[in-house]
N, C-alpha and C positions, 0 to 999 in steps of 0.2 A: 392643482389641488389646493383648496382653501383650508385654513387651519385656525382654530380658536381655542379658548380655555374656559372651563367652568369648574368650580370647586366640586360640585356633586352632579352626577349624570344619572338619570333614572330612565330606563328603557322599558316602555310599556305603560299604558294608561287605563288599565282595568282598575278594579277596586284596590288591589295591593299597591300599584304604582301611584295612584292618586292619593291614597292615605299616606304613603311614604313622602310624597312631595309636600303635602300640607304639614306633616310632622317635622320636616326639616327646618321650618321657619325658626329664626330669621335668616338662616344661611341660604345663599343663592343656589338655585336649582335649575338645571336644564332638563326638561321633561320631553322625551322623544317617543313618538309612536307613528305607526305605519300609515294610518288613514288621515286624510286631510280635514274633512268636515267633522264637526262634533257628532253629527248623526252617524257618519261613517265610523267614527271612533267607537261609538256604542256597538255598531254592527260587528266590529273587529274584536270586541272583548267578550269573553265568555260570561262576564258579570251581567251583561245586558240580557242574557238568556236564562239567568237563574230564576226559576219560578218558586222554588220550595220555601225560601225565607232564610232567616238568620236565627241561630239558636242562642238562648241565654236562660239561665236558671233564675227567672223572675216571678213565675207564677206561684200562687199559694200552694204549699205542699211540696214544692220543688226545692232543690238546693244544689250548690256547686259540686258537692261530692257525688251526687247522683249523675250529674252531667259528665263528670270525670269517668265514672264507672261505665256509663253507656258508650263513651268515646273509646275507652280501652277495650271493651267487649266487642264493639264493631271492628276495631283494629286488630283483633285476634291476639291481643297482648303484645304485639310487636312495637307498640308506641314508645316514644321517649316520654317517661312519666313527668319529668320536669316541664316539658313542652306542653303536655296536656293540662297539667295543673295551672300553668300560667294562662293558657287560652281560656279555660273555663272560669277561672277566678276573675279575669278581666272582662268577661262577656257582659255583665251588667253595666259596667262603666262604658264599654264600647257602644252599647245601645244609647246611653245618655249622650255620648259624644256625637253620634249620628243625628240625634234629635237637634243638637246644637248646630249641626251643619244644614239643617232644614229638612231632614227626613221626617215624614209623618207616617207612623205605623197605624195599621188598621185598629180602630177603637180608640186612638188618641183623640183628645187627652182624657186621661182618667180611667178608661175602660179598655185597656189594651187587650186585644184578642190573641190567644195562644192556640196553636194547632199542634197535632201530633203527627210524626212521620216515622218511617221505618227505623228500627233500632233504638228509638227513644221510649222509655218506660212511662213518660208522662208528656203532657202538652207543654212545650217550651219554645215553639217556633213562632216568631213574629213575622208578619207580612206587610207589604205595602201594595195597595191597589189589588188585593186578591193575590193573583199569581204573577204580578208584575214587579216583584220585590227588587230583583237585580237591576232592572231598568230604572226604577224610581231612585234607588240609592245612587246609581251611577250618575244620573242626571244632576242630583243635588251636589255630589262631589265635584263634577265637572264645573258647575257654576262657581263653587268655592275656589277651585284652582284657577279658573279664568280671572278671578278678581284678586288673586294673591300676588302681592307685589314682588315677592321673592322668587316666583316661579316664571321662567320663560318656557313656554310650551311650543315645541316645534312639531307640527303635524305634517304628515306626508313624507316622512323620511324612513328609510329602511336601514337598520344597523346590520352590517354583514361581517364585521370584524372587530376584535378588541385590540387596542393599541397596547403594546407591551414594552417595558424597559426591563431587560433581563427577565426575571420571572414574576414581575409585578405588573398588574393591570394599571395602565396609565391613561385610559380614555377609550374612545370608540371611533370606528370609521363608519360613515353613513353615506347614503346616496338618496337624492331627491327623486321625484317622479320622472324626470328626464335623464336620470343617470349621472348627474353631476356628483362628484365625490367631495366629501368634506371630512376632515379629521378634527375631533373635539377631544382635547386632553382634559383630565380632571384628577382630583385627589382620590375619588372613589366612583365606581360604577355599580349601580344597583340594577340587576336584571329582574324585571317583573313581567316577563314576556308570555306567561301563560303555559298551556299544556301541549299535549301531543295528539289530541283526538283526530285532527285532520290527517294523520297517518293511517287511519283505519277506514274501511269501506263504508262504515256507518258510524256517525258520531252526533252527539248533541252540541258539540263545540262549533265555533266558526271554522270553516274549512281551512282557514289560514293558520290555525293552531297546529303547526308541524314541527315543533321542537327546536325552533331557531335558537332559543336561549341555551338549551342543552348542547347544541352544536357549537356555540360560541364557547361554552365552558369546556367542552372536550378539546377544542383547539388551544385553549389556554392551559391545558393539563390540570384542570380542577378535578377534585374528587367528586364522583357521583354516587348516589345511594339508592337502593331499593327500586331500581328501574323496572323490575319484573311486575310490580304491583300496579295494574291498570284496572280502574273501576269501570264496570259497564252498568249503565242505568238500565234497569230491567224493562222500563215502560217507555220506549221511544215509539212514536207513531210509525208503523211499518209502511213506508212509501217506496216501493221497488224502484231502483235506478237512481235514487238520490243519495248523496254522501251525508249532507247535513239533514238530520231528522228532527222534527219537533218533539220536544219533551212533554210527556204527560205526567205532571207533577205528582210526587209521592203523597201529597196532601189528599189527593182523590182517594187513595186507599185509607188514609187516616180518617176520612169521614164515611167510609163504608164501601167504597168501590172494591170489587173482587176480581181476581184473575181466574179465567176458566179456559178450557180447551174448546174446540169447535163443537163438541157434543154437550157442552155446558157443565163438564165436570170440573170441580175446583182444582186448580193447579197446586196450591200450597197446602192442601189438606194432608196432614201426616208428614210434611217436610220439615217443619220447624214449629216450635212452641208459639212463636209470634205470628205464624201463618203469613198472611199477605203483608204484614208489617215487619217481617224478618229483615235483617241487614241486607243491603243491596247485593253483595256477592252471592248470597244464598238464593235470593229470588232470581237473579240474572241467570244462574246456572239452571234453575228449574225451567225458566222460560226458554232458554237455549236448548235444553234437552227436549222439551215439548215440540219445538219447531223442527229439530233434528229427526224426531220420531214421526213427523207428519201429522201431529195432533192439532197443530195451530195453537195460538195464544192470543187471548183477547182480554181487554179491560172492560168490565161491566160497571157502569155508573148511571145507566139510564133509568134505573129503578129508584134512585135516591131522592128525586124531587128537589134537586139542588137549584140554587139561584146562580146559574152559570154566568150570566152577564155581570153579576156583582162579584162573585167569588173566584171565578175561573175565566175571565174574559180572554186571556191569552190562549188558553187551551181551546176554548170555543171558537175563537177566530181562526186559529190554525187549522182546526178540523174542518170547519165550514169551507175554508179556502180550498180544501182537497175533496170536497163533496161528501164529507162524513159529519153526521150530526150526533154528538155524544148524548144529547137529550133523548134520543129515540133508538139508538143502536149501540152495540158493543164496538169497541175500537180495536183493530188489529195492531199488535205490538211486536217489537223485537228488541233485544238488548243492543245498546249502542255505546261506543267508547265515550266516557263521560268525564273522568277525572284521573289524573296520574298522581298516585301517592308518592312515587319516587321523584328524584330530581337532583339538583346540585346540593351536595352535602353542606349544610350550614349549621352554625350554632344558633342560639336563641336570639342573637343580635344580627343574624343574617350574614355573618362573615363566612366566606368559603375558605377552602384550603389555599387559595391564591391571594396574596396580599393585594388590596385594592378592589377586589371583586366581592360584591354582596349579591344576595338573591332573596326574593320574597314572593309569596303566593305560590301558584301551582308549579312554577318552574323550580322552586326550592324544595328541599326536604330537610326539615329539622326533626322529623320523627313524630310529629304531632298526630298524624292520621294512622300510623302503623301500617298494617297490611290491607286496610280497607277503611275508607273514610265514612264517618257517621254523617247522615243526611243533615244538611244545613249548617255544617261546620266550616264550609269553604268560604262563604262570605264573611263569617266571623274571623277566620284566619286572616283574610285580607285586611280587615280593619285592625285587629289586635296586633298582628305581627307587622303589617304595613307601617303602622305608627311607630312601633319600637325600632324597626330596621331603619326607617327614614331618619329618626332622631339620632341613632348611633352612627349611621354612615355620614351624616352631615358633619360629624366631629372628626372624621378620619383624616389622617395626615399620612402622605406617602413616606415609607421608610427612606433613610438617607441613601440607600443603595439605588433607589429609583431615580433620585435627583442627580446622581453622578453622571458626568458626561461620558464616562467609560461605557455606559450602556446605551447602545443605539436603539432608537425607537423602531419596533417592528410590529407587524400585524398578524394576529392569530385569526385566520380566516374560518368562517363558519362552513364554507364549501358552497359550490354552485347549487342552485335549485334544479330539481328534475322537471322535465317537460311533462305534459299531461298524461301521455301514454305510459311512461315509466312510473310516474307517481301513482296512477291508478292500479298498475300491476302491484306496486309495493303495498298499496292500501288493501287490496284483495288478499295478498299474501299474509300480512300481519293480522288481518281479521281472522284468517284461517288458523294461524298457529299461535297467536297470542290472545285468543278470545277468552270467554268465561271458563272454558275447560280446555286443557292443553294436552298434546301428545308429544313426547320428547323427541321421537325420531323425526317428526315433521318440523320441529324447531331446528334441529340439526341440518336437515336438508335445505330449508330456506336460508339459513345462515351461510351454508356453503355456496349457494347460488348467488347471493348478494356479494359475498367476499370475492367471488371469482369474476365479477363484472366491475371493471374499474370505474365506469361512469356512475354506477349505483353506489359502490363502496365509498367513493370519495365525495359524493354529493352531501349536502346538508342533511337531507332526510335519511339517506343511507347510513351515514355515520351514527345517527341516533338509533336507527332500527337495529344496526349491528350491536350496539351497546345494550339495547333492551333484550335482544335475543340471547346474548351472552349471559346476561344476568338471569334470565329465565332458565336457561340450560343449567346454570350453576346451582340453582336452588333445588335440591333434590326431593324435598317433601312439600306437600300442599300446605299453604298458609294463606288465609284470607282470600284476596282476589286472585292469588296464584294457585291454581287448582289443577292437579294432574288427573286427566281422564284415564291415562294409561302410562306406565313407566316400567318397561320390561328390562331384563338384564341385557338383551341385545341392544336396546336403545342406549343403555349406559356405555356399552362397549364402543359405540360410534363416536362418543364425545371427544376422546383424547386426540384422535387423528384429524378432527375437523375444526379445532379452535382457530378462528380467524384473528388477524392483527387489527386492533381498532384504535389505538392511541388514546386510551382513557384509563383512569384509575377508579375503581369502584370499591367502596368501603368493604373491607374484609376479603377482597380479592383484586388481583391486578389483571387487566385486559390490555393486550398490546395489539398494534394494528399495522396496515399496509404502508 
């Protein structure tokens, strides 16, 4: 087994990881990600799939306080207010920084275009190439990182363990495409590994987004937070049999597209004051219920006379590839796992409860999104907090206890990955019990079944699933994206006898495991 050293190690090359790497300059960085080619790196990052845009209070009549209010309202008040205030205050500067990196927003220069999305009271969303915002930003940042002298970018490596000295993270263990193992020690490790959408039967994320970063944090005994809060995008294109579904951007509803059932009745009428532009958790539950009732759910934009080729080229191309033309017909939709508000519990500098371990982006939780993320705040989070965390982690120095020879280097393993059949069973199970509306007894039953199966319970995906199920079972009232469809006294009585052992600590509650 080969070994080497780097002062700062960043795992993940989506928007948060790339921004962290750039912000660490001039300190040396090793940037690690799973896919080898740049095009593959884009395909493996949820950033590349982001159509909606990036939010900033820059338009006339808008201000930072309004952005803060909308963020907290969407998050059901569960947000960390300091985190929200910093995010929204830094948003205008983040847009300027992105322009400095070569990003060109629609309408630049001089006439920047702003769109409105769900949960926003005004138009404050900037786009690149219509609905190709994430891909355009990612490409610009990749180019900058490739030319950055302080960054060594290792592609095609899979990090499956954290190196530990005592209770301090001291590096990573990684494997290349042919399984060769390499240990890389460092003063700090930043996890920017993305979310958990690939653990569900339908997701807008890359299918590889299966919670690897959370599993690594669990193995290192880091504190996790708010794992029960999973956002479902209400308008994924319904393609039976597929795990990864194309997203139908919220901007379509911002310009007048509407949600209807198969009889043409408006789905959101009387459901929320903002109707089709209500926060995502609200719309997702309405769509979920319509499908459950057999009424169907469709997005109607064919009547708007849009310039699809200019403004929505991604949506148009994806629909046409599946024999659906949004210019002439309504599109069948379903909710799909989209974003995890929970994650590794970190402060505003990205520091976790374990010395030497930082996290940023979707794998992290500093409380900025609360119980439900506001549309187009995720790319913003990646830039604002990616830059802050990268700069802070680059200055990290291991505590003296980590340097002591008394502490033998050991590996906190993420766990083995499940085979396709077991993984697909887990996906169906989590989609059933941790969807837009939840039933307590079914969460308990699924938790029991996973905990009783050693292969599932000790796998990378199973460990994360158990932690999420425990968090969901423990939150007894509905809040944001965590919504109880039913919670009876009999359901509650089942809980005490069925708590499994998971080897994790979650803020405000402890969970132990097999």
